[in-house]
C-alpha positions in Angstrom: 0.0 0.0 0.0 1.3 3.4 -1.0 1.1 6.3 1.4 1.3 9.7 -0.3 1.9 11.8 2.7 -0.2 9.7 5.1 -3.9 8.8 5.3 -4.6 8.8 9.0 -5.5 12.4 9.7 -5.6 14.4 12.8 -9.3 15.2 12.0 -11.5 12.3 10.9 -13.6 14.7 8.9 -10.7 14.7 6.4 -11.1 11.0 5.8 -13.8 9.6 3.5 -14.3 5.9 2.9 -15.5 5.5 -0.7 -16.9 2.0 -1.0 -20.3 0.5 -1.2 -21.3 -2.4 1.0 -20.7 -4.8 -1.9 -17.2 -3.5 -2.4 -16.2 -4.6 1.1 -16.2 -8.2 -0.1 -13.0 -7.4 -2.0 -10.2 -6.2 0.3 -8.0 -5.1 -2.6 -10.7 -2.6 -3.6 -10.5 -0.7 -0.3 -9.7 3.0 -1.0 -9.3 5.9 1.4 -9.4 9.4 0.0 -8.1 12.4 1.7 -9.5 15.8 0.9 -7.0 18.3 -0.5 -6.7 19.8 2.9 -5.0 17.3 5.2 -3.0 17.3 8.4 0.4 15.7 8.6 0.1 12.3 10.3 2.5 11.5 13.1 2.7 7.9 11.9 1.2 5.4 9.5 1.9 2.3 11.5 -1.4 2.2 13.4 -3.4 2.8 10.3 -1.7 0.1 8.3 -2.2 -2.3 11.3 -6.0 -1.7 11.1 -6.1 -2.3 7.3 -4.0 -5.4 7.6 -6.2 -6.7 10.5 -9.3 -6.0 8.4 -7.9 -7.9 5.4 -6.9 -10.8 7.7 -10.4 -11.0 9.1 -11.9 -11.1 5.7 -9.6 -13.8 4.6 -10.7 -15.9 7.6 -14.4 -15.3 7.0 -14.9 -12.7 9.7 -17.4 -10.1 8.3 -16.9 -6.4 8.8 -18.5 -3.3 7.6 -17.7 0.4 6.8 -19.0 1.5 10.2 -16.8 -1.0 12.1 -13.6 0.0 10.2 -14.5 3.7 10.5 -14.7 3.2 14.3 -11.3 1.5 14.3 -9.8 4.3 12.2 -11.3 6.9 14.6 -9.8 5.0 17.5 -6.4 4.7 15.9 -6.3 8.3 14.8 -7.4 9.5 18.2 -4.7 7.4 19.8 -2.0 8.8 17.5 -3.2 12.3 18.1 -3.0 11.8 21.9 0.3 10.0 21.9 2.0 12.5 19.6 0.4 15.9 19.8 0.7 18.0 16.7 3.3 20.8 17.3 3.4 24.2 15.7 4.9 22.9 12.5 1.9 20.5 11.9 -0.2 23.0 10.1 -2.8 22.3 7.4 -1.4 21.1 4.1 -2.8 21.2 0.6 -1.7 18.8 -2.2 0.2 20.8 -4.8 1.1 18.1 -7.4 0.6 14.4 -7.7 1.1 11.5 -10.1 -1.3 8.5 -10.2 1.5 6.0 -10.9 5.2 5.6 -11.4 5.9 6.8 -15.0 6.8 4.4 -17.8 10.4 3.4 -17.8 10.9 3.7 -14.0 10.6 1.3 -11.1 10.5 2.1 -7.4 13.6 1.1 -5.4 12.8 2.3 -1.9 12.9 5.3 0.5 15.6 7.9 -0.2 18.3 8.0 2.5 17.2 10.4 5.2 20.5 12.3 5.3 20.8 12.7 1.5 20.8 16.4 0.5 18.2 17.4 -2.2 18.6 20.5 -4.3 15.0 21.8 -4.7 13.8 24.7 -6.8 10.7 26.6 -5.9 8.8 28.6 -8.5 7.1 31.6 -6.8 3.7 32.7 -7.9 3.5 35.7 -10.2 1.9 38.9 -9.0 -0.6 39.1 -11.9 -0.8 35.7 -13.7 -3.6 36.6 -16.1 -2.1 40.0 -16.9 0.9 38.5 -18.7 -1.3 36.4 -21.1 -3.7 39.4 -21.6 -0.7 41.5 -22.6 0.7 38.9 -24.9 -2.6 38.5 -26.9 -3.1 42.3 -26.9 0.1 42.9 -28.8 -0.2 39.7 -31.0 -3.8 39.8 -32.2 -4.1 41.7 -35.5 -7.5 43.1 -34.5 -6.1 44.6 -31.3 -5.5 48.3 -31.0 -2.2 47.4 -29.3 -1.1 45.0 -32.1 2.7 45.1 -32.5 3.2 47.4 -29.4 5.6 44.9 -27.8 6.7 45.4 -24.2 10.1 46.7 -23.2 12.3 44.9 -20.7 9.9 44.3 -17.8 9.2 41.1 -16.0 6.3 39.4 -14.3 7.8 39.5 -10.8 6.5 37.9 -7.6 4.9 40.2 -5.0 6.9 41.3 -2.0 4.5 39.4 0.2 5.2 36.2 -1.7 8.9 36.5 -1.3 8.6 37.4 2.4 6.2 34.5 3.1 8.3 31.9 1.4 11.6 33.1 2.8 10.1 33.3 6.3 8.9 29.7 6.0 12.3 28.5 4.8 14.0 30.4 7.6 11.8 28.7 10.2 13.1 25.4 8.8 16.7 26.5 9.0 17.1 27.0 5.2 18.3 29.9 3.1 17.3 30.4 -0.5 19.3 31.4 -3.6 17.7 33.4 -6.4 18.0 31.7 -9.8 16.1 33.8 -12.3 16.2 37.5 -13.4 12.7 38.1 -12.2 13.3 36.5 -8.8 10.5 34.0 -9.4 12.8 30.9 -9.2 14.7 30.1 -6.0 16.7 27.1 -4.8 17.3 25.5 -1.4 19.4 22.5 -0.3 17.6 20.3 2.2 18.1 16.8 3.7 15.5 14.2 2.7 14.2 13.9 6.2 13.5 17.7 6.4 12.0 17.7 2.9 9.6 14.9 3.8 8.4 16.9 6.8 8.2 20.3 5.0 6.3 18.9 2.0 4.3 16.2 3.7 5.7 13.5 1.5 8.0 10.6 1.2 10.9 11.1 -1.2 11.8 7.8 -2.9 14.5 6.3 -5.1 13.4 5.3 -8.6 15.5 3.5 -11.1 15.4 4.0 -14.9 14.8 0.5 -16.3 16.8 1.3 -19.5 19.9 2.9 -18.1 19.9 1.8 -14.4 20.3 5.4 -13.4 18.6 6.3 -10.1 16.8 9.5 -9.2 15.0 10.7 -6.0 11.4 11.8 -6.7 8.0 11.5 -5.1 4.5 10.8 -6.5 2.8 13.6 -4.5 3.7 16.5 -2.3 1.9 19.2 -0.3 2.5 22.7 0.9 1.4 24.4 4.1 -1.9 26.1 3.6 -0.4 29.6 4.3 2.4 29.0 1.8 0.6 27.2 -1.0 -0.8 30.4 -2.7 2.7 31.7 -3.0 4.4 28.7 -4.6 3.5 27.4 -8.1 5.6 24.3 -7.8 8.5 22.6 -6.2 11.0 20.8 -8.4 12.3 18.1 -8.8 9.4 16.3 -7.2 6.8 14.6 -9.5 8.7 15.2 -12.8 10.9 12.4 -13.9 13.8 12.6 -16.3 12.7 12.1 -19.8 14.2 9.0 -21.6 16.3 11.2 -23.8 17.5 14.8 -23.7 19.3 15.4 -26.9 18.5 16.9 -30.3 15.5 15.6 -32.1 17.5 14.0 -34.9 21.1 14.6 -33.8 21.3 11.3 -32.0 21.2 9.6 -35.4 24.5 11.1 -36.5 26.2 7.8 -36.9 23.5 6.7 -39.3 23.7 9.5 -41.8 24.7 8.5 -45.3 27.7 10.1 -47.0 26.4 11.5 -50.3 27.9 13.2 -53.3 27.2 16.8 -54.0 24.2 17.4 -56.2 24.7 17.8 -59.9 23.0 20.4 -62.0 19.4 19.2 -62.6 16.3 20.9 -63.7 15.4 21.5 -60.1 17.9 21.9 -57.2 15.5 19.7 -55.1 15.9 16.6 -57.3 18.7 14.9 -55.5 18.6 16.4 -52.0 17.4 19.4 -50.0 19.9 22.3 -50.0 20.0 26.1 -49.8 19.1 26.5 -53.5 16.2 24.0 -53.2 14.6 25.9 -50.3 15.1 29.2 -52.0 13.3 28.0 -55.0 10.6 26.1 -53.2 9.6 28.8 -50.7 10.7 31.8 -52.9 13.3 33.0 -50.4 15.4 35.9 -51.7 19.2 35.8 -51.9 19.4 39.6 -51.4 20.9 40.5 -48.0 19.0 42.0 -45.1 20.1 45.5 -44.1 19.0 46.0 -40.5 21.6 44.9 -37.9 19.1 45.4 -35.0 17.0 42.6 -36.4 18.5 39.3 -35.0 17.9 35.6 -35.3 18.6 33.3 -32.4 19.5 29.6 -32.7 19.3 27.4 -29.7 22.2 25.0 -29.0 22.8 22.6 -26.1 25.5 20.5 -24.6 26.7 18.2 -27.4 25.9 20.7 -30.1 29.1 22.7 -30.3 30.3 23.4 -33.9 33.5 23.9 -35.7 33.1 27.3 -37.3 35.4 26.3 -40.2 33.0 23.6 -41.3 30.2 26.1 -41.3 32.3 28.5 -43.4 33.1 25.6 -45.8 29.3 24.8 -46.2 28.5 28.4 -47.0 31.3 28.6 -49.5 29.8 25.6 -51.3 26.2 26.6 -51.1 26.3 30.4 -50.9 29.3 31.4 -53.0 27.5 34.6 -53.9 27.9 35.9 -50.4 31.5 37.2 -49.9 32.7 37.1 -47.2 30.6 34.2 -46.0 28.1 35.0 -43.2 29.3 34.4 -39.6 27.6 34.2 -36.2 28.1 35.4 -32.7 28.2 33.1 -29.7 26.4 33.5 -26.4 27.2 31.1 -23.6 24.6 30.0 -21.0 25.3 27.7 -18.1 29.0 27.4 -19.1 28.4 26.5 -22.7 31.8 25.9 -24.3 32.3 26.2 -28.1 35.2 23.8 -27.9 33.0 20.9 -26.6 32.6 17.9 -28.9 29.5 18.3 -31.1 27.0 16.3 -33.1 25.4 17.2 -36.4 22.4 19.1 -34.9 24.3 22.3 -34.3 25.8 22.3 -37.8 22.4 21.8 -39.3 20.8 24.6 -37.5 23.6 27.2 -38.1 24.4 26.2 -41.7 20.8 26.6 -42.8 19.9 29.8 -40.9 23.1 31.5 -42.1 22.6 30.1 -45.6 19.0 31.2 -45.9 18.6 34.4 -43.8 21.1 36.3 -45.9 22.6 39.2 -44.0 20.6 38.7 -40.8 22.8 38.7 -37.6 22.6 35.2 -36.1 23.4 34.4 -32.5 24.1 30.8 -31.3 22.7 30.6 -27.7 24.6 27.7 -26.4 23.6 26.0 -23.1 26.3 24.1 -21.3 26.3 21.3 -18.7 25.8 23.6 -15.7 22.1 23.8 -16.0 19.9 24.8 -13.1 16.5 23.7 -14.4 17.0 20.0 -14.1 14.7 17.9 -16.4 14.0 20.9 -18.5 17.5 20.4 -19.9 18.4 24.1 -20.1 15.3 25.3 -21.8 14.2 27.5 -18.9 17.7 28.6 -18.2 17.9 29.8 -21.9 14.5 31.6 -21.6 15.5 33.4 -18.4 18.9 34.4 -20.0 17.0 35.9 -23.0 14.5 37.7 -20.7 17.5 39.3 -18.9 18.7 40.8 -22.2 17.7 44.4 -23.1 17.2 43.2 -26.7 16.3 39.5 -27.0 16.3 38.1 -30.6 13.3 38.8 -32.7 13.2 35.1 -33.7 14.4 32.0 -31.8 14.5 28.5 -33.4 15.0 25.4 -31.3 15.4 21.8 -32.5 16.4 20.2 -29.2 14.8 18.8 -26.1 11.4 17.7 -27.5 9.9 15.2 -25.1 6.6 13.4 -24.6 4.2 15.7 -22.9 3.6 13.3 -20.0 7.3 13.2 -19.2 7.1 16.7 -17.6 4.5 17.7 -15.0 2.0 20.4 -16.0 3.2 22.8 -13.3 6.8 22.6 -14.6 5.6 22.8 -18.2 3.6 25.9 -17.5 6.5 27.8 -15.9 8.5 27.3 -19.1 5.4 28.2 -21.2 4.9 31.4 -19.3 8.5 32.4 -19.8 7.9 32.0 -23.5 4.8 34.1 -23.1 7.0 36.9 -21.7 9.4 36.6 -24.6 6.5 36.7 -27.0 5.1 39.8 -25.4 8.5 41.5 -25.9 8.4 40.7 -29.6 10.2 37.3 -30.0 8.8 34.6 -32.4 9.6 31.3 -30.7 9.7 28.3 -33.1 10.1 24.7 -32.2 10.7 21.6 -34.4 7.6 19.4 -33.8 9.5 16.2 -33.4 10.2 13.1 -35.5 7.9 10.3 -34.3 4.5 11.1 -35.7 1.5 11.1 -33.4 3.5 9.4 -30.7 2.4 6.8 -28.2 0.9 7.4 -24.8 2.4 5.5 -21.8 -0.1 2.7 -22.3 0.0 3.0 -26.2 -3.8 3.5 -26.3 -3.7 7.2 -27.4 -1.5 9.7 -29.3 1.1 11.4 -27.2 1.6 15.2 -27.8 5.0 16.8 -27.5 6.6 19.2 -25.0 7.4 22.1 -25.1 5.6 22.8 -28.4 2.3 21.9 -26.5 2.7 25.5 -25.1 0.1 27.7 -26.9 2.7 30.6 -27.1 5.2 28.9 -29.3 5.0 28.0 -33.0 5.3 24.3 -33.7 6.9 23.5 -37.1 6.1 20.1 -38.6 7.7 18.4 -41.6 7.1 17.7 -45.3 8.8 15.6 -47.9 9.3 15.6 -51.7 8.5 18.6 -53.9 6.2 19.5 -56.7 4.1 18.7 -54.7 5.2 18.5 -51.1 3.6 15.8 -49.0 3.4 15.3 -45.3 6.6 13.8 -43.9 6.1 10.4 -42.4 7.8 11.3 -39.1 6.2 14.7 -38.5 4.9 14.9 -35.0 1.6 16.3 -34.2 -1.6 15.8 -32.2 -3.5 17.4 -29.3 -2.3 18.5 -25.9 -3.7 17.0 -22.8 -2.4 19.9 -20.7 -3.5 23.0 -22.6 -7.0 23.8 -24.0 -7.2 24.8 -27.6 -6.5 28.5 -27.8 -9.1 30.7 -29.5 -6.9 31.5 -32.4 -7.1 27.8 -33.5 -10.8 27.4 -33.1 -11.9 27.8 -36.8 -9.1 25.8 -38.4 -9.0 22.9 -35.9 -12.8 22.7 -35.6 -13.1 22.2 -39.3 -10.6 19.3 -39.2 -12.4 17.7 -36.3 -15.8 18.1 -38.0 -14.6 16.4 -41.1 -12.1 13.8 -39.7 -12.5 13.7 -35.9 -14.6 10.5 -35.9 -11.8 8.3 -37.2 -9.5 9.4 -34.4 -12.1 9.2 -31.6 -10.6 8.0 -28.4 -7.1 8.6 -29.6 -6.8 12.3 -28.9 -8.0 15.1 -26.7 -10.2 17.0 -29.2 -10.4 20.1 -27.0 -6.6 20.4 -26.6 -4.1 22.8 -28.1 -3.5 21.3 -31.6 0.0 20.6 -33.2 1.8 21.5 -35.4 1.0 25.1 -36.5 2.9 25.1 -39.8 5.4 23.0 -41.7 8.5 23.0 -44.0 10.7 20.5 -45.7 12.2 17.8 -43.5 13.8 15.3 -45.8 17.2 14.7 -47.4 19.0 17.8 -46.2 22.7 18.1 -46.8 24.9 19.3 -44.0 28.7 19.6 -43.8 30.9 18.4 -41.0 34.1 17.9 -42.9 32.1 15.8 -45.4 28.6 16.1 -46.7 25.9 14.1 -44.9 22.2 13.5 -45.5 20.0 14.6 -42.6 16.3 14.3 -42.0 13.8 15.6 -39.5 11.8 18.6 -38.4 15.1 19.8 -36.9 15.7 21.5 -40.3 12.1 22.6 -40.9 12.2 25.0 -37.9 15.4 26.8 -39.0 14.0 27.2 -42.5 10.8 28.9 -41.3 12.8 30.9 -38.7 15.0 32.3 -41.6 11.9 33.3 -43.5 10.5 35.1 -40.5 13.8 36.9 -39.9 13.9 38.2 -43.4 10.3 39.4 -43.1 11.3 41.2 -39.9 14.1 42.9 -41.7 11.6 44.4 -44.2 9.2 45.3 -41.4 11.9 47.2 -39.6 12.8 49.0 -42.8 9.2 50.0 -43.1 9.2 51.4 -39.6 7.0 48.6 -38.3 7.4 46.1 -35.3 8.6 42.5 -35.8 6.2 39.6 -36.1 6.5 38.6 -32.5 4.2 35.9 -31.2 2.9 35.0 -34.6 0.2 32.3 -34.1 -2.9 34.6 -33.8 -1.9 36.3 -37.1 -1.1 33.0 -38.8 -4.5 31.5 -38.1 -6.3 34.8 -38.9 -4.5 36.1 -41.9 -1.1 34.5 -42.5 -2.4 31.1 -43.6 -3.4 32.7 -46.9 0.3 32.9 -47.8 0.9 29.2 -47.0 0.7 26.3 -49.4 -1.9 23.7 -48.1 -0.4 20.2 -48.0 -3.1 17.7 -48.8 -1.4 14.3 -49.2 0.8 12.0 -47.1 0.7 10.8 -43.5 2.7 10.4 -40.3 3.1 7.0 -38.7 4.4 5.7 -35.4 4.8 2.1 -34.5 4.1 1.8 -30.7 4.3 -2.0 -30.5 4.4 -4.8 -33.0 0.6 -4.7 -33.0 -0.2 -1.0 -32.4 0.5 1.7 -35.0 -0.7 5.3 -34.8 -1.2 7.0 -38.2 -2.5 10.5 -39.0 -3.6 11.3 -42.6 -2.8 14.7 -44.2 -6.0 16.5 -45.2 -7.1 19.7 -46.9 -6.9 22.6 -44.5 -5.2 22.4 -41.1 -4.1 18.9 -40.1 -2.0 17.3 -37.3 0.9 16.5 -39.7 1.5 19.8 -41.6 -0.6 22.3 -39.7 -1.6 25.2 -42.0 1.0 24.2 -44.6 4.3 25.6 -45.9 5.3 29.3 -46.3 5.8 31.3 -49.5 8.0 34.3 -48.8 6.8 36.3 -51.8 3.1 35.8 -50.7 3.9 36.7 -47.1 5.5 39.9 -48.3 2.4 40.8 -50.3 0.1 39.9 -47.4 2.1 42.1 -45.0 2.1 44.9 -47.7 5.8 45.1 -47.7 
């Protein structure tokens, strides 16, 4: 029997036995539910003794009923309360986060050593949670009077009362916090397991990754004192477990890339492979250089993605010989990111294609090292906080790393990152994420599609993939679906409702039809050439996102020249107006094999679909639509 913080309460009113008389014939069905407001038990031993005694009696034919067991519980709870009076620290608690079961890929080992020190991070509540989102939509909705009036460098900071309450509580427990984020809304503390169990009314436990053997300390539920709970959004790491992988979407496949010869001159530059000339022709991307140095394009990189700048220059000399000298990029280190680290092909892919397509746009490689402070978020939140601390964050940011299954990360932790992206969007940054490369995905029990994190966030633009040309088709690996965390945003209602009306019945039971829909748009994802001392073929939405980011950056350059603001959080405009300049992809599918007997497939359709979104961009049509 699992005890998530204890079930024998100081006040029996907080215990409810939820079984009918017939259910009592099956002792394994016995469930005890605590309300969200509970009091820390002094011990579980007496309660467990009652349950075991009850099951023993049933096994020996001795009948019992709910009233009898309730009486025993009342007796035991009263005895515990008298024997161990609650002291001043035994205040009312409220459950903050909980999991229903150990996540897929992990097994429980046992209680964490009581003297082991945990490094916990607390996310403090924002002073005006709804105000941030209202401000984001106000500057991003084309019909708003404030459209394009992006915010200056100002943060959603916690109230002084919140900081005072949380720090006072930590001080009472002999702890001192360290501030982690520019806004002061993330703090960290080091605390022994025994003290953490007491403070959060939980039992920290060791869990083992069945694939790697690595062990982590987590819990399935934790609570906060009633007086503190309104001031803390979440405590981490608690119920979030490390994702099975934390690398680039396709970069892990480096060893499997095929060495290919450079393309010969064919009727179309897309015939043999996808390269700079192919994308320029397909999406009508101009080769003329941008002119505004204040308009910047950010490329995310993470540990393992360092690049040799000489290889990048060699690529540009081969595929952009018209640009002399070849474009270069600046480097911004986060969490000790070292450009001399060993690298895989992902970093090369992202930089070679943004530099090759976004001619003349200043590109910055935001490289996150190994000294991350956001744990299972793998540096994503550290990067977002670093950008928020800048006076002038990039107008476009593309990321092709750290895409996980949505269920790998708790909603509370997901939402903190999502709200950081909302802050960046409100300041005028378009945040693009590659949608992932395993189709609709597989839920932990393989019965449903599995959406992807962090593109499940409604404030980022998810870029799916296509394959072939003339015409393009949906790429077989393009990830998409519907979030189980976030409701469908209003800007998606018309497009997604049309898809569900026409095709929803065939996916009934496989997806959350009311959730945020993925992806938003798409671009080519097959047969890319990258250069790392030799030319390699590379596939995945990892290349689709940098392609679209380059187009947005070139549009921003023209917007700046026209005295207009950058695109910023682009989704509301895309679904209201921008889709008119996108090519609707109508054929193909994405497919994922969950088990030998279970395959999840999504068909591409006319209009928005969960493989290619609204379709692929045409630069020339976007210029016309924006009246540039």
